[in-house]
PLY file of the C-alpha trace (Angstrom):
ply
format ascii 1.0
element vertex 699
property float x
property float y
property float z
element edge 698
property int vertex1
property int vertex2
end_header
-83.58 -24.94 43.26
-82.17 -22.37 45.66
-84.11 -19.13 44.95
-80.87 -17.15 44.70
-80.10 -18.96 41.42
-83.49 -18.37 39.80
-82.36 -15.33 37.73
-79.96 -17.61 35.85
-82.87 -19.59 34.45
-84.98 -16.80 32.94
-85.21 -16.24 29.16
-83.63 -13.31 27.32
-83.21 -12.12 23.76
-80.33 -11.32 21.44
-81.83 -9.52 18.49
-84.86 -11.60 17.57
-83.47 -14.84 19.04
-84.89 -15.96 22.39
-82.47 -17.89 24.60
-84.01 -20.09 27.29
-81.70 -19.10 30.13
-78.82 -16.80 31.05
-75.98 -19.35 30.81
-73.57 -19.07 27.88
-70.88 -21.67 27.24
-68.01 -19.56 26.00
-65.69 -20.31 23.09
-62.58 -22.16 24.19
-59.65 -23.75 22.41
-60.54 -27.37 21.83
-64.29 -26.76 21.64
-64.07 -25.84 17.94
-66.58 -27.66 15.76
-64.55 -26.82 12.66
-60.75 -26.70 12.54
-60.43 -26.57 8.82
-57.29 -24.45 8.96
-55.48 -27.55 10.16
-56.95 -29.62 7.30
-59.20 -31.42 9.79
-62.61 -30.08 8.82
-65.12 -31.26 11.42
-63.27 -32.12 14.60
-63.44 -35.83 15.34
-65.28 -36.56 18.56
-66.56 -33.01 19.07
-70.12 -34.17 18.57
-69.87 -36.26 21.74
-68.52 -33.25 23.61
-71.62 -31.22 22.76
-74.03 -34.12 23.20
-72.80 -34.46 26.78
-73.65 -30.78 27.46
-76.71 -30.05 25.30
-79.15 -31.31 27.95
-77.36 -29.71 30.89
-79.35 -26.47 31.16
-77.07 -24.28 29.05
-78.86 -21.59 27.04
-76.32 -20.68 24.36
-73.30 -22.47 22.93
-70.51 -20.45 21.32
-67.99 -23.03 20.01
-64.34 -22.21 19.51
-63.37 -19.91 16.67
-63.36 -20.61 12.95
-60.68 -18.67 11.03
-61.73 -16.85 7.89
-58.65 -18.16 6.14
-56.64 -21.32 6.69
-53.17 -21.03 8.15
-51.94 -23.65 5.71
-52.73 -23.13 2.06
-54.15 -19.59 2.10
-57.70 -20.83 1.52
-60.76 -18.71 2.31
-63.42 -20.31 4.47
-66.31 -19.00 2.38
-64.91 -20.73 -0.71
-65.18 -24.13 1.01
-68.79 -24.49 2.20
-68.50 -28.28 2.46
-66.62 -27.95 5.75
-69.95 -27.00 7.35
-71.82 -30.12 6.19
-70.62 -32.47 8.98
-71.71 -30.07 11.75
-75.31 -29.75 10.61
-76.54 -32.94 12.35
-75.11 -31.94 15.74
-76.56 -28.44 15.33
-79.98 -30.05 14.81
-79.51 -32.10 17.97
-78.52 -28.99 19.93
-81.66 -27.21 18.68
-83.84 -30.17 19.65
-82.61 -29.65 23.22
-83.77 -26.04 23.11
-80.24 -24.63 23.02
-79.12 -21.87 20.66
-75.72 -21.78 18.97
-73.62 -18.89 17.65
-70.54 -19.64 15.55
-67.47 -17.52 16.28
-65.56 -16.44 13.18
-62.15 -14.83 13.40
-60.07 -12.32 11.49
-56.91 -13.81 12.94
-54.32 -13.61 15.65
-52.24 -10.58 14.74
-49.23 -10.19 17.02
-50.59 -12.81 19.42
-49.93 -15.61 16.95
-48.03 -18.60 18.30
-44.79 -19.43 16.51
-44.73 -23.22 16.17
-41.32 -24.88 15.85
-41.88 -25.47 12.15
-41.84 -21.70 11.56
-38.67 -20.90 13.46
-36.32 -21.63 10.54
-38.24 -19.06 8.50
-37.79 -16.17 10.91
-35.16 -13.86 9.42
-34.01 -10.50 10.74
-37.12 -10.00 12.83
-39.52 -10.42 9.88
-41.67 -13.44 9.05
-40.82 -14.80 5.63
-42.92 -17.09 3.52
-41.98 -20.68 4.04
-41.67 -23.43 1.49
-44.74 -24.78 -0.25
-44.83 -27.57 2.32
-45.55 -25.09 5.10
-46.96 -22.12 3.23
-47.80 -19.33 5.67
-49.88 -16.34 4.62
-48.05 -13.22 5.74
-51.18 -11.16 6.05
-52.90 -13.81 8.17
-50.40 -12.83 10.83
-50.17 -9.17 9.88
-50.50 -6.26 12.26
-51.64 -2.67 11.70
-48.08 -1.45 12.17
-44.76 -3.12 11.21
-43.02 -2.06 14.42
-45.16 -4.21 16.69
-43.43 -7.20 18.29
-44.89 -10.67 18.39
-46.16 -11.45 21.89
-44.44 -14.81 22.14
-41.24 -13.83 20.31
-40.61 -10.08 20.75
-37.76 -10.08 18.25
-40.23 -10.94 15.47
-41.93 -7.95 13.85
-45.25 -8.07 12.05
-46.12 -6.87 8.54
-48.46 -4.04 7.58
-52.11 -4.93 6.99
-53.11 -3.07 3.83
-56.48 -1.47 3.11
-56.95 -4.00 0.29
-56.60 -6.81 2.81
-59.15 -5.15 5.06
-61.66 -5.05 2.21
-61.07 -8.72 1.44
-61.59 -9.65 5.07
-64.78 -7.59 5.39
-66.22 -9.37 2.36
-65.10 -12.75 3.72
-66.82 -12.09 7.05
-70.13 -11.51 5.28
-69.84 -14.61 3.12
-68.66 -16.79 6.00
-71.49 -15.59 8.24
-73.90 -16.57 5.45
-72.49 -20.11 5.52
-72.89 -20.22 9.31
-76.53 -19.16 8.95
-77.19 -21.76 6.24
-75.61 -24.44 8.46
-78.13 -23.63 11.18
-76.22 -21.29 13.50
-78.63 -18.91 15.23
-76.08 -16.10 15.07
-72.39 -15.36 14.76
-69.81 -13.88 17.06
-66.98 -11.76 15.70
-63.54 -12.53 17.04
-62.57 -10.02 18.30
-62.16 -6.52 19.68
-60.73 -8.48 22.53
-57.54 -9.74 24.09
-55.28 -7.93 21.62
-56.23 -10.00 18.57
-56.09 -8.45 15.12
-59.29 -6.39 15.31
-58.31 -5.28 18.80
-54.91 -4.17 17.50
-56.69 -1.84 15.14
-58.82 -0.55 18.02
-56.00 0.43 20.40
-53.55 3.32 20.16
-50.53 1.39 21.41
-50.84 -1.12 18.56
-52.25 1.11 15.82
-49.99 3.84 14.44
-51.67 4.12 11.05
-52.20 7.46 9.34
-55.03 6.38 7.02
-58.78 6.06 7.67
-58.16 3.06 9.95
-55.87 4.91 12.36
-55.89 7.94 14.60
-59.30 8.66 16.12
-61.32 6.07 17.99
-63.88 6.00 15.19
-61.14 5.25 12.67
-59.58 2.56 14.84
-62.97 0.84 15.19
-63.78 1.22 11.49
-62.64 -2.34 10.59
-64.88 -3.91 13.25
-67.81 -1.68 12.26
-67.49 -2.49 8.55
-67.60 -6.20 9.42
-70.95 -6.08 11.22
-72.49 -3.88 8.53
-71.39 -6.36 5.86
-72.86 -9.31 7.78
-76.16 -7.50 8.24
-76.23 -6.69 4.52
-75.63 -10.32 3.54
-77.54 -12.18 6.28
-80.28 -9.68 7.10
-80.65 -6.98 9.70
-82.33 -9.41 12.08
-79.46 -11.94 12.09
-77.73 -11.64 15.50
-74.10 -10.62 15.59
-72.16 -10.78 18.86
-68.76 -9.21 19.51
-66.12 -10.68 21.79
-65.10 -7.54 23.63
-62.49 -6.54 26.21
-63.87 -3.74 28.34
-60.35 -2.69 29.41
-56.94 -3.82 28.22
-55.30 -3.84 31.68
-51.98 -3.32 29.91
-48.99 -1.27 31.05
-46.96 -1.88 27.88
-45.72 -4.63 25.57
-45.75 -7.87 27.59
-46.55 -5.89 30.73
-49.86 -6.46 32.43
-51.43 -4.80 35.44
-52.73 -6.76 38.41
-56.02 -6.30 40.29
-55.93 -3.23 42.50
-52.90 -1.69 40.81
-52.81 1.96 39.81
-51.21 2.24 36.37
-51.25 4.10 33.06
-53.39 2.18 30.58
-51.76 1.96 27.14
-54.65 0.05 25.61
-58.38 0.62 26.01
-59.25 2.47 29.20
-62.64 2.31 30.87
-63.36 5.86 29.75
-62.55 5.09 26.10
-64.49 1.85 26.32
-67.64 3.78 27.21
-67.44 5.60 23.89
-66.26 2.56 21.95
-69.25 0.43 22.89
-71.61 3.17 21.74
-69.88 3.25 18.34
-69.97 -0.54 18.03
-73.64 -0.72 19.00
-74.54 1.94 16.46
-72.70 -0.06 13.79
-75.04 -3.00 14.42
-73.70 -5.36 17.08
-76.47 -7.11 19.03
-74.48 -8.60 21.94
-71.23 -7.89 23.74
-69.44 -10.92 25.18
-67.15 -9.24 27.70
-64.14 -9.60 29.93
-60.81 -7.73 30.12
-57.19 -8.00 29.03
-54.84 -8.44 26.09
-52.15 -10.99 25.42
-49.83 -8.58 27.23
-52.13 -9.02 30.23
-53.48 -12.41 29.25
-54.54 -13.49 32.71
-57.48 -11.07 32.71
-59.10 -13.04 29.87
-57.95 -16.42 31.21
-57.92 -15.90 34.99
-55.64 -18.30 36.85
-55.84 -19.37 40.47
-54.27 -16.09 41.62
-57.10 -14.04 40.08
-59.93 -13.00 42.39
-63.29 -14.64 41.81
-65.64 -12.45 39.74
-62.64 -10.34 38.73
-64.24 -8.82 35.62
-67.77 -8.35 36.93
-67.57 -4.72 38.07
-66.07 -3.66 34.72
-68.77 -5.40 32.69
-71.48 -4.01 34.96
-70.08 -0.55 34.33
-69.98 -0.86 30.56
-73.57 -2.14 30.55
-74.62 1.43 31.44
-73.42 2.64 28.04
-75.22 0.21 25.74
-78.81 -0.86 25.25
-77.65 -4.26 24.02
-77.20 -7.30 26.28
-73.81 -8.07 27.77
-72.28 -11.36 28.89
-69.67 -11.40 31.66
-66.87 -13.95 32.01
-63.84 -14.46 34.24
-64.11 -16.84 37.24
-67.69 -15.60 37.54
-69.51 -17.40 40.36
-73.20 -18.26 39.92
-74.29 -16.43 43.09
-72.71 -13.17 41.93
-73.96 -13.63 38.37
-77.53 -14.29 39.46
-77.55 -11.23 41.72
-76.18 -9.02 38.94
-78.67 -10.36 36.38
-81.58 -9.82 38.76
-80.49 -6.21 39.23
-80.14 -5.66 35.47
-76.42 -4.96 35.70
-75.49 -7.77 33.26
-77.62 -10.04 31.09
-75.92 -13.45 31.16
-73.20 -15.49 32.81
-70.35 -16.72 30.63
-68.95 -20.10 31.65
-65.90 -21.71 30.12
-63.49 -24.05 31.88
-65.93 -25.05 34.60
-67.99 -26.79 31.90
-64.91 -28.71 30.80
-64.36 -29.77 34.38
-67.98 -30.69 35.09
-70.47 -30.88 32.18
-73.34 -31.08 34.69
-72.31 -27.86 36.44
-75.47 -25.88 35.65
-77.79 -28.85 36.15
-76.33 -29.45 39.60
-76.94 -25.80 40.46
-80.52 -25.99 39.25
-81.21 -29.24 41.10
-79.66 -28.10 44.36
-76.69 -30.45 44.13
-73.94 -27.86 44.37
-71.88 -30.02 46.73
-71.48 -32.48 43.84
-69.85 -29.93 41.51
-66.28 -30.80 40.59
-64.65 -27.37 40.94
-62.39 -25.89 38.29
-59.15 -24.82 39.99
-58.05 -22.44 37.20
-54.84 -24.38 36.55
-54.99 -24.24 32.70
-52.98 -27.46 32.71
-54.95 -29.16 29.93
-57.48 -26.61 28.67
-54.89 -24.00 27.70
-51.34 -25.35 28.04
-49.54 -22.48 26.33
-46.13 -22.09 27.96
-45.33 -18.69 26.55
-42.78 -16.14 27.62
-39.57 -15.65 29.54
-37.89 -18.95 29.02
-40.82 -21.31 29.23
-40.48 -21.86 25.52
-42.93 -21.96 22.67
-42.42 -25.55 21.65
-46.01 -25.63 20.47
-47.50 -26.79 17.22
-51.03 -25.35 17.18
-52.07 -27.92 14.60
-51.40 -30.84 16.93
-51.56 -29.39 20.43
-54.32 -30.94 22.53
-56.43 -28.26 24.17
-59.93 -28.00 25.56
-59.29 -30.89 27.89
-59.30 -30.90 31.68
-56.69 -31.88 34.24
-59.40 -32.95 36.69
-61.70 -34.67 34.19
-59.79 -36.78 31.63
-63.08 -37.77 29.98
-63.53 -34.26 28.53
-62.76 -34.19 24.80
-61.69 -37.83 25.03
-65.23 -39.20 24.85
-64.44 -41.39 21.85
-61.12 -42.56 23.28
-62.20 -43.80 26.70
-65.00 -46.03 27.93
-67.21 -45.85 31.01
-68.47 -49.42 30.73
-68.41 -51.76 33.71
-65.32 -53.99 33.82
-65.70 -57.31 32.05
-63.71 -59.11 34.76
-63.89 -57.17 38.04
-60.75 -57.38 40.15
-59.79 -56.93 43.76
-57.71 -53.77 43.74
-55.66 -52.40 46.64
-54.58 -48.78 46.43
-51.62 -47.78 48.58
-51.74 -44.05 49.23
-54.66 -41.67 49.69
-53.39 -38.68 47.72
-55.05 -37.37 44.58
-53.73 -40.24 42.47
-54.83 -42.86 44.94
-58.29 -41.36 45.34
-58.76 -40.99 41.58
-57.78 -44.64 41.07
-60.09 -45.86 43.80
-63.09 -43.80 42.66
-62.80 -44.76 39.00
-62.10 -48.43 39.73
-65.10 -48.67 42.04
-67.36 -47.03 39.46
-66.35 -49.71 36.97
-67.29 -52.55 39.27
-63.98 -53.45 40.87
-63.68 -54.30 44.56
-61.37 -51.65 45.98
-59.56 -51.01 49.24
-57.54 -47.88 49.90
-54.78 -47.63 52.51
-53.54 -44.26 53.77
-50.85 -44.09 56.45
-52.05 -40.77 57.91
-55.40 -39.67 59.28
-56.03 -37.41 56.29
-56.72 -37.95 52.62
-55.20 -35.72 49.96
-51.47 -36.31 50.32
-49.19 -33.49 49.23
-52.13 -31.68 47.63
-53.12 -30.62 51.14
-49.99 -28.48 51.13
-50.63 -27.19 47.60
-54.17 -26.16 48.59
-53.18 -24.49 51.85
-52.53 -21.00 50.48
-55.16 -18.34 51.05
-55.93 -17.78 47.35
-56.61 -21.46 46.66
-60.21 -21.72 47.77
-61.07 -23.89 44.76
-58.21 -26.29 45.53
-59.65 -26.73 49.01
-63.06 -27.33 47.45
-61.50 -29.95 45.18
-60.17 -31.86 48.17
-63.66 -31.83 49.67
-65.07 -33.05 46.34
-62.60 -35.94 46.15
-63.40 -37.03 49.70
-67.13 -36.83 49.03
-66.84 -38.84 45.82
-64.65 -41.43 47.48
-66.94 -41.96 50.45
-69.93 -42.20 48.08
-68.40 -45.34 46.51
-68.06 -48.84 47.91
-64.33 -48.39 48.48
-63.12 -49.65 51.86
-61.01 -46.83 53.26
-58.30 -47.54 55.84
-56.82 -44.40 57.40
-53.87 -44.50 59.81
-52.83 -47.71 58.08
-49.30 -47.85 56.75
-48.35 -50.63 54.36
-44.69 -51.51 54.73
-44.64 -54.79 52.80
-46.68 -55.45 49.67
-46.53 -59.18 50.42
-49.07 -58.56 53.18
-51.62 -57.14 50.77
-54.21 -59.58 49.42
-55.40 -58.33 46.04
-55.37 -59.09 42.33
-53.88 -55.69 41.61
-51.86 -53.41 43.88
-51.70 -49.79 42.82
-48.85 -47.92 44.50
-49.59 -44.21 44.75
-47.34 -43.06 47.58
-46.04 -39.92 45.91
-42.60 -38.39 46.22
-40.17 -37.06 48.80
-38.98 -33.48 48.95
-35.41 -32.95 47.82
-33.09 -31.52 50.43
-30.47 -28.80 50.15
-26.83 -29.77 50.21
-24.95 -26.78 51.51
-23.63 -25.56 54.85
-26.45 -24.61 57.20
-29.07 -26.54 55.26
-30.54 -27.86 58.52
-32.02 -24.39 59.08
-34.21 -24.67 55.98
-37.72 -26.05 56.12
-39.39 -27.71 53.15
-42.14 -26.01 51.22
-44.61 -28.72 52.27
-43.77 -28.37 55.97
-44.33 -24.64 55.81
-47.60 -24.94 53.90
-48.95 -27.65 56.21
-48.27 -25.49 59.25
-45.49 -27.70 60.57
-42.98 -24.83 60.57
-43.27 -21.14 61.41
-41.30 -18.48 59.56
-40.11 -15.01 60.49
-40.43 -11.71 58.70
-37.51 -12.00 56.29
-37.74 -15.29 54.37
-35.43 -16.53 51.65
-37.05 -19.07 49.34
-34.55 -21.23 47.53
-36.17 -22.35 44.28
-38.00 -20.08 41.85
-40.35 -22.64 40.40
-44.13 -22.50 40.68
-44.36 -23.55 44.32
-41.55 -21.30 45.50
-43.11 -18.27 43.80
-46.56 -19.09 45.13
-45.14 -19.22 48.63
-43.43 -15.89 48.07
-46.74 -14.37 46.99
-48.53 -15.85 50.00
-45.89 -14.46 52.35
-46.18 -11.03 50.71
-49.94 -11.12 51.24
-49.26 -11.75 54.93
-47.05 -8.67 55.09
-43.76 -10.55 55.33
-40.65 -9.87 53.26
-39.76 -12.85 51.06
-36.93 -13.13 48.51
-36.69 -15.75 45.77
-33.45 -17.38 44.63
-33.47 -19.27 41.33
-30.42 -20.96 39.83
-31.63 -20.68 36.22
-32.22 -17.49 34.26
-35.99 -17.99 34.23
-38.57 -17.61 36.96
-41.27 -20.29 36.83
-39.47 -21.80 33.88
-40.95 -25.29 33.82
-42.83 -26.36 30.75
-46.48 -27.26 31.14
-47.36 -24.12 33.12
-49.73 -21.87 31.21
-48.44 -18.40 30.40
-51.56 -16.85 31.92
-50.64 -18.42 35.26
-46.91 -17.79 35.20
-47.11 -14.23 33.89
-49.70 -13.21 36.47
-47.63 -14.68 39.28
-44.55 -12.82 38.04
-46.52 -9.59 37.85
-47.84 -10.13 41.37
-44.31 -10.58 42.70
-43.34 -7.38 40.88
-46.31 -5.52 42.32
-45.52 -6.70 45.86
-41.84 -5.79 45.37
-40.53 -9.29 46.03
-36.77 -9.40 45.21
-35.87 -12.13 42.74
-32.31 -13.37 42.13
-31.96 -15.28 38.86
-28.94 -17.30 37.71
-28.04 -17.38 41.39
-27.35 -20.11 43.91
-27.22 -20.34 47.68
-23.73 -21.16 48.96
-24.30 -21.05 52.70
-27.07 -20.56 55.25
-26.03 -18.81 58.45
-28.01 -18.09 61.63
-29.52 -14.94 60.15
-28.73 -14.87 56.44
-28.20 -16.69 53.18
-25.04 -16.11 51.17
-25.66 -16.12 47.44
-23.48 -16.44 44.40
-24.99 -14.16 41.75
-23.84 -12.91 38.33
-22.87 -9.67 40.10
-20.86 -11.46 42.76
-21.53 -12.72 46.27
-24.24 -11.06 48.32
-25.76 -11.69 51.73
-29.53 -11.73 52.19
-31.02 -11.32 55.67
-33.04 -14.42 56.50
-34.88 -15.10 59.71
-36.18 -18.18 57.89
-35.30 -20.24 54.83
-37.71 -22.33 52.77
-36.40 -24.96 50.37
-38.56 -25.45 47.29
-36.22 -27.44 45.09
-38.47 -30.19 43.84
-39.23 -33.81 44.61
-37.86 -37.24 43.94
-39.98 -40.42 43.58
-40.59 -42.49 46.69
-39.20 -45.81 45.49
-39.57 -47.86 48.66
-41.78 -50.40 46.86
-39.85 -50.49 43.62
-38.88 -54.15 43.22
-35.26 -55.17 43.00
-34.04 -58.28 41.19
-34.23 -60.51 44.28
-37.84 -59.52 44.96
-38.80 -60.28 41.36
-37.12 -63.70 41.57
-38.89 -64.53 44.86
-42.28 -63.56 43.48
-41.74 -65.73 40.42
-40.71 -68.86 42.35
-42.77 -69.00 45.54
-45.59 -70.87 43.79
-48.29 -68.39 44.71
-50.15 -66.33 42.14
-48.75 -62.86 42.54
-50.75 -59.66 42.21
-50.10 -57.25 39.40
-48.24 -54.24 40.84
-48.71 -50.84 39.21
-47.08 -47.52 40.07
-48.82 -44.23 39.33
-48.11 -40.59 40.00
-45.00 -39.14 41.55
-43.74 -42.42 42.99
-43.31 -43.57 39.41
-42.17 -40.27 37.89
-42.52 -36.83 39.39
-45.02 -34.90 37.34
-48.04 -32.71 37.88
-51.68 -32.93 38.85
-52.39 -33.58 35.19
-50.03 -36.52 34.91
-51.16 -38.17 38.13
-54.89 -37.94 37.39
-54.51 -38.94 33.76
-52.23 -41.80 34.78
-54.73 -43.07 37.33
-57.64 -42.75 34.92
-55.87 -44.57 32.12
-54.66 -47.31 34.45
-58.25 -48.07 35.44
-59.18 -48.11 31.76
-56.51 -50.75 31.10
-57.51 -52.83 34.13
-61.16 -52.79 33.09
-61.31 -53.36 29.33
0 1
1 2
2 3
3 4
4 5
5 6
6 7
7 8
8 9
9 10
10 11
11 12
12 13
13 14
14 15
15 16
16 17
17 18
18 19
19 20
20 21
21 22
22 23
23 24
24 25
25 26
26 27
27 28
28 29
29 30
30 31
31 32
32 33
33 34
34 35
35 36
36 37
37 38
38 39
39 40
40 41
41 42
42 43
43 44
44 45
45 46
46 47
47 48
48 49
49 50
50 51
51 52
52 53
53 54
54 55
55 56
56 57
57 58
58 59
59 60
60 61
61 62
62 63
63 64
64 65
65 66
66 67
67 68
68 69
69 70
70 71
71 72
72 73
73 74
74 75
75 76
76 77
77 78
78 79
79 80
80 81
81 82
82 83
83 84
84 85
85 86
86 87
87 88
88 89
89 90
90 91
91 92
92 93
93 94
94 95
95 96
96 97
97 98
98 99
99 100
100 101
101 102
102 103
103 104
104 105
105 106
106 107
107 108
108 109
109 110
110 111
111 112
112 113
113 114
114 115
115 116
116 117
117 118
118 119
119 120
120 121
121 122
122 123
123 124
124 125
125 126
126 127
127 128
128 129
129 130
130 131
131 132
132 133
133 134
134 135
135 136
136 137
137 138
138 139
139 140
140 141
141 142
142 143
143 144
144 145
145 146
146 147
147 148
148 149
149 150
150 151
151 152
152 153
153 154
154 155
155 156
156 157
157 158
158 159
159 160
160 161
161 162
162 163
163 164
164 165
165 166
166 167
167 168
168 169
169 170
170 171
171 172
172 173
173 174
174 175
175 176
176 177
177 178
178 179
179 180
180 181
181 182
182 183
183 184
184 185
185 186
186 187
187 188
188 189
189 190
190 191
191 192
192 193
193 194
194 195
195 196
196 197
197 198
198 199
199 200
200 201
201 202
202 203
203 204
204 205
205 206
206 207
207 208
208 209
209 210
210 211
211 212
212 213
213 214
214 215
215 216
216 217
217 218
218 219
219 220
220 221
221 222
222 223
223 224
224 225
225 226
226 227
227 228
228 229
229 230
230 231
231 232
232 233
233 234
234 235
235 236
236 237
237 238
238 239
239 240
240 241
241 242
242 243
243 244
244 245
245 246
246 247
247 248
248 249
249 250
250 251
251 252
252 253
253 254
254 255
255 256
256 257
257 258
258 259
259 260
260 261
261 262
262 263
263 264
264 265
265 266
266 267
267 268
268 269
269 270
270 271
271 272
272 273
273 274
274 275
275 276
276 277
277 278
278 279
279 280
280 281
281 282
282 283
283 284
284 285
285 286
286 287
287 288
288 289
289 290
290 291
291 292
292 293
293 294
294 295
295 296
296 297
297 298
298 299
299 300
300 301
301 302
302 303
303 304
304 305
305 306
306 307
307 308
308 309
309 310
310 311
311 312
312 313
313 314
314 315
315 316
316 317
317 318
318 319
319 320
320 321
321 322
322 323
323 324
324 325
325 326
326 327
327 328
328 329
329 330
330 331
331 332
332 333
333 334
334 335
335 336
336 337
337 338
338 339
339 340
340 341
341 342
342 343
343 344
344 345
345 346
346 347
347 348
348 349
349 350
350 351
351 352
352 353
353 354
354 355
355 356
356 357
357 358
358 359
359 360
360 361
361 362
362 363
363 364
364 365
365 366
366 367
367 368
368 369
369 370
370 371
371 372
372 373
373 374
374 375
375 376
376 377
377 378
378 379
379 380
380 381
381 382
382 383
383 384
384 385
385 386
386 387
387 388
388 389
389 390
390 391
391 392
392 393
393 394
394 395
395 396
396 397
397 398
398 399
399 400
400 401
401 402
402 403
403 404
404 405
405 406
406 407
407 408
408 409
409 410
410 411
411 412
412 413
413 414
414 415
415 416
416 417
417 418
418 419
419 420
420 421
421 422
422 423
423 424
424 425
425 426
426 427
427 428
428 429
429 430
430 431
431 432
432 433
433 434
434 435
435 436
436 437
437 438
438 439
439 440
440 441
441 442
442 443
443 444
444 445
445 446
446 447
447 448
448 449
449 450
450 451
451 452
452 453
453 454
454 455
455 456
456 457
457 458
458 459
459 460
460 461
461 462
462 463
463 464
464 465
465 466
466 467
467 468
468 469
469 470
470 471
471 472
472 473
473 474
474 475
475 476
476 477
477 478
478 479
479 480
480 481
481 482
482 483
483 484
484 485
485 486
486 487
487 488
488 489
489 490
490 491
491 492
492 493
493 494
494 495
495 496
496 497
497 498
498 499
499 500
500 501
501 502
502 503
503 504
504 505
505 506
506 507
507 508
508 509
509 510
510 511
511 512
512 513
513 514
514 515
515 516
516 517
517 518
518 519
519 520
520 521
521 522
522 523
523 524
524 525
525 526
526 527
527 528
528 529
529 530
530 531
531 532
532 533
533 534
534 535
535 536
536 537
537 538
538 539
539 540
540 541
541 542
542 543
543 544
544 545
545 546
546 547
547 548
548 549
549 550
550 551
551 552
552 553
553 554
554 555
555 556
556 557
557 558
558 559
559 560
560 561
561 562
562 563
563 564
564 565
565 566
566 567
567 568
568 569
569 570
570 571
571 572
572 573
573 574
574 575
575 576
576 577
577 578
578 579
579 580
580 581
581 582
582 583
583 584
584 585
585 586
586 587
587 588
588 589
589 590
590 591
591 592
592 593
593 594
594 595
595 596
596 597
597 598
598 599
599 600
600 601
601 602
602 603
603 604
604 605
605 606
606 607
607 608
608 609
609 610
610 611
611 612
612 613
613 614
614 615
615 616
616 617
617 618
618 619
619 620
620 621
621 622
622 623
623 624
624 625
625 626
626 627
627 628
628 629
629 630
630 631
631 632
632 633
633 634
634 635
635 636
636 637
637 638
638 639
639 640
640 641
641 642
642 643
643 644
644 645
645 646
646 647
647 648
648 649
649 650
650 651
651 652
652 653
653 654
654 655
655 656
656 657
657 658
658 659
659 660
660 661
661 662
662 663
663 664
664 665
665 666
666 667
667 668
668 669
669 670
670 671
671 672
672 673
673 674
674 675
675 676
676 677
677 678
678 679
679 680
680 681
681 682
682 683
683 684
684 685
685 686
686 687
687 688
688 689
689 690
690 691
691 692
692 693
693 694
694 695
695 696
696 697
697 698
């Protein structure tokens, strides 16, 4: 092991519980052991998820949250102890591996609740009404401290008052539920949460708590609910039973649905660093044994779920600061890199490293660090494409049903949370497989097929693997995307795949194989307007095939267009974004943490955005737009077209080809199309498609 990582593998204590090392797997959606609120009880397959990680040098597991009360049926968790029975065997297995486990129990979502489609008919005049008995929603499960607070996802919906009687019922329920967790074998509990703007955090912050009773006003009053909870748990479970608190050091919030970005000077409406110093003293005195920390609220969600645009280690300095004001251990999370974590732990500035999505992406992450195999780590690229696919605000839609939405999965590792669905067995009848195209889809197909015993050849027409992802990874803030390309190449060359670079296949008839997998991607769409020849494609710009001037008009306000605008702003240029719809980054499937941070970054860098607008003409030095306010002329030394892609269908068979193949007397190979050449999608669809194709070809 590299000596710089040694501090990660030293023991520490939370209360009277000794944890073998400083690595904590954080609670994430989809890692819940119990989802009883959705009438599921023990989550099917979750045992395999934890079995795959229990021997991978993790010190503490904190599974995803368990609500105190079910969303459907208004049932209290503590009144249904049987839901804990199925998890007891896996808890025993986790303990046998020397790992500790804390269960996270939750008071609820407050104004950050998601409105699934089934609720929309029951929204009346900005107030949530009780639905029919078929979909019975508890109003106080979604209640807020003040009735004037808007729902994060649907600002026109107002929340109901949370009464003092409800508070008392919840405090009691926390104690009884914690007792069930202890009896099930959990080494401690974590309270969810004075964090991220959830219900307890709403009580804690002035901008969401306007009460005039003993739970409003002063900081002590606003923290009273959270303090009463830990005192109740200690009374029921014993003073020595560890209680952790999920805690946001700072809210990083400018206002409702307005977040601040790193480096920005702003007026904090939530919990400031100065107030946090006093708050953590109050919470420690009340009895909390551990603070599991990052930053943010749902109004600034990207601080708690940092996307690719967030700096590495973005929360570390804040958590290090708050550590000075408590004698209890603190955990830091937020794109925290092991080198930085180990250095901070060694210096006593934090106590443990929180790891979330990276352990979805690569279960062996910590083991590879310990064994000096860091080059083998599959890097998380902070895309949120499968672990947290909440679309969210500003036109992206909330077509989400939280009872059926698949979360806690990974774009780059389809195996995660699908352990009982897929197989890794060697193919029963190995085949000769030819893969046409060396992009991400082609490489994923070749790697997985080779691992399952197939004989694979890969043909790439250029001298470089990676395809269009080379362009996507080119931006300065995408260091993990670049690392992913290196990982794919390493994995590919470690297999028995025969790789043919600078080899273009123009006729599938020349390919000798049992199966031909076509993975040639898509072609960039072109503009159809006067002067379009002046525009360069997004890929050409990103690959360095085209230079741009100072004033750049980007036609297309989707994800790629906005990322390019941000990159140009970082370089000191003056981009503008033109989007024909009324929504910036409006495509579904893009997590709200990613899209909202990118929008806020464009705001911070003063990038002009023209919505519901279209380019009518490109001249030698400008772009003429049609906007809702009329025609305007934007100065443009350069124009970048980012208007999407269309499948490359050059190998799509027509009727004559099919007839020839059926009648020439020769056994024809099976031809499969994956990725964008079949249907333009995303990194998620191409990798999942490749993975599932190999599954079908093998078993």
